[in-house]
N, C-alpha and C positions, 0 to 999 in steps of 0.2 A: 404618435398622435400629433395632429396638426397643432402648430404653434399658437393658433388663435384660441385654443381651448385650454383651460386649466383643469387638470384631471380630477381634482377634488371638488371642483365646483359642480353643483347639481344641474341636472337636466330638469327644466321646469315644464310640467304638464298641467293643462287646465281643461276642465269640462264643466258643464252645468251640474253634473252629479256623478253617478257611478259608471256611466257609459265608458268613460276613458279608461276605466280599470281593465277593459279588454285589451287595450293597447299597452297599458302598463305591464300586464301579465307577459306579453310578448317581449317587451323591452327587457324585462327582468330575466327572461329565459335566454335571450341572445346577448345581453350586455350585463351580466350579473355583478360586475365590479363598479358600475356607475352609481353615483349618488343621485337620487331623484326627489324632487319636491312636487307632490301631487296636490293640486288646488281644485276643490269641488265647490262650485258656486251654487250651493243648494238653496240659498235664500231666493234665487232667481230661476230655479228649475221649473219647467223645461224651457230651454232657449227656443225650441222649435215653434212655440206659439207667439214669440215676440217679433217685432219688426226688425228689418235689417239694421236700421239705425240704432235701435236699442242693443242688439247683440254686438254691434261694432263698438259702441261706447263701453259696454261691460268688458269686452275683450281687451280694449286698450288699457283700461284701469288695471286689469289682472296682469297683463303683460308688464306694465310698469312696476307692479308690486313684485312680481317674480324676478325681474331684473334688479330691483332694489335689494332683493335677498341674495343676489350673486349668481343667479342662473346663467349658465354659459350658452344655452340655447333654449328655444321655446318650441315645445311640441303641442299641437292643438288636436288632441284626440277626440274631436267633436266635429262632425260633418257640418252642423249648423253654423258654428263659429267660424269654421274654415271657409264656408261658402260666403258668409257675410263679411268676414274681416281679414282673411289671410292676405290678400293683395294690399289692402289698406295698411295692415301692420308692417308688411315688408317695406312699404314706402315711408311709413312713419319712423321705423327703426332700421335703417339700411345697414347698420353695423351688426345686427343681430341675426343669427341663423334661425330660420323657422322651418318646421316640418308640419304640414297640414294634411287634411284628409280630402280625398275626392272619391266619389262613387266609382267602383271598379267596373265601369261600363266597357272599357276597352277589352279586358280579358273575356268578359261575358260575350261581347260581340264577336270576338275571334273564335270562341269555343262553341257557341250555340249551333246545334244541328237543325233546329226547327225554325230559326230566324226570329224567335220571340223570346224576349227576356223580361223579367220583372225587376223593378227597383223599389225597395222599401226605404223611405227616408222621410224627413220632416218637411213641412211646407217651405221653411226658409231655405233649405238645401235645394229644393226644386226651383225656387224663385231666383237663386243666385246665378251669376254669370258663369261661375266655375262649372256647374252642372250642365248648363246649356252648351258651353264650349266643348265639354267632354263628349256629349251626345253628338254634337255637330261634327266633331273631328273623327270619331271612332265608330259611330253607330249607323252610318249610312247603309240603307238597305235592310236594317234590323228594326223590327217592331218593338219599341221599348214601352212597356206598361209601367205605370207608376201608382203607388199608394202611400198615403201619409200615416197609416196605422194610428189614428187618434187614440190617445190614452195608453199606448203601449209603453212609452218611456216611464210614465208614472207607475205602471205595474212593475216594471223592472226596478225602479227606484225603491219600491217597497219589498223587493226580493221575491215577488210572486211570479217567478219565471216558469213555474209548472202549473199555475192556477188556471181556473176556468176563464177568468177575465182576459188573460193573455191569449189563451186558446181561441176565444171568440173573436178577438181583434184580428188575429192572424188568419183565421178562417175567412172572415169578411174580406181580407186583403187578397188572400191567395186563391180562393176558389174561382173567382172570375178570371184570374190570370191563368189558372190551370185549364179552364174551359177554352181559353184562346191559344193554348199550346205552348206555354213557357216550358223551357227545359233548364233554365238558369235563373237563380234569384240573387240579386246584388244587395248586400246589406249596406245601405247608405246612412247608417246611424251607428255610432259605436256602442250604444246600448244593446243593439239587436243581436250581436254574437252570443249573448247570454241566453237567448231563446232559440238557438240553432237546433237543439233536439226537438223542440216543438215544431219548428218550420219543417224539418225533415220528416217528422211524423205525419204532418198534414200534406206535404207536397209529394212524398213518396220517394223511393230509391232512384228514380230516373231523373230527378231534378237536382242539379248541382247548386250548392250554396257557396257564394264567394264572400269570404271575410277578409277585408283588406289589412287587418291588424298585423299579420306577419310581415307583409311587404313594407308597412310603415316602420316597423321596428328595424328592418334591414336598412332602410334609408337613414334612420337615426344613427345606426352603426357606421354607415359610410361617412356621415357628416362629422362624427366625433373621431373618425380615423381608426376604429377598431374593427377587426374582422369578427363575424358572428361567433359568439362563444369564447372569444379570446380576451385576455386582459391580465393584469398583474395585481397582486395584493389581495386584501380581504374583500369579502362580499360587500357591495355598496349598501348604504343606508337609504331607506325610503321614509320621507316625512309626509304625513297626511294632514291636510288642513281643510276646513269647511267653513263657509259663511253661514251655514245652517246649524242644525242640532248635531252635536257630536255623535249621539246615538244612531242617527240616521245613516251617517257614513260608516260607522262601525258595523251596523247591521248589513250594509252593502258588502263590506269587506268579508264579513263572516259568511253571508249567503252565496256570494258570487265567486269569491276566491278562497273560501275556507281559511281565512286569515284573521287572526286576532292581533290587532295593532293599536297603539295609542293614536288618537286623533286630536288635533288642536282646533279650537274654535276661534274664529276671527270675525267680529261683526263688520258689516260692509262699510260703515262710516270710518272704521279704523283702517280698513284696506285702502280706502280712498285717500286718507291722510298719509299713510305710509308710502303709497304709490307716488304721491306728489314729490317725494324726496328724490326719486330717480333722476339722475342727470344734473342735480344741483350740487 
């Protein structure tokens, strides 16, 4: 393991809600011995409806709090926060390793046979420089269709991943794309892997769905110096924390990961106070 990491120190993950659990699930599978601190900022969910400046400010406060808790690296399993704040946070905390999300446009552009791919993401993700850069670098000659799926994050936060609400939102997004010939769907929000079965049902067997979570977990493994699936000692602990209602995150864990686990509540004003201690 790289000398810059202390093996018992947790990996800090944060998202506006339960979306980051899709990445947590992959990290737990690939790096089962790592301790993890998962921060759900559910008092401010969804981030996708907020301005870049708001998301950036929230992300800085949460990063400071995670670092004050001893996090050895920060994973941002949230496309919206990555688009708004990843570059900013790397400049603000140059000594801290960060892993963020970017829509998997590159593999989609490489694999498409029709030359038409669809991207499902939040407005902030589409507005960010990160997304524009990825499209410009890797999607030349490919028709990239976009949809923000309004309301889908809230449906998933409620655990309604098989409900009519989620289905109607996805049908509105996917049917026009299918009519234009997409053969690949890129999930540009970490909430969306939880509705992959619905997407596949609507899009059909000839449309490939790309979930970036496994690749993000592999990158985390590379940065902490462990090969996938390897490690020493007991299985790592996961600590769950929310700025919202404990029951809301517990319901997400139960519905999305089939997991019963204790959840800590932390009001936002206390997070801000504790975050201010980092670096002092």
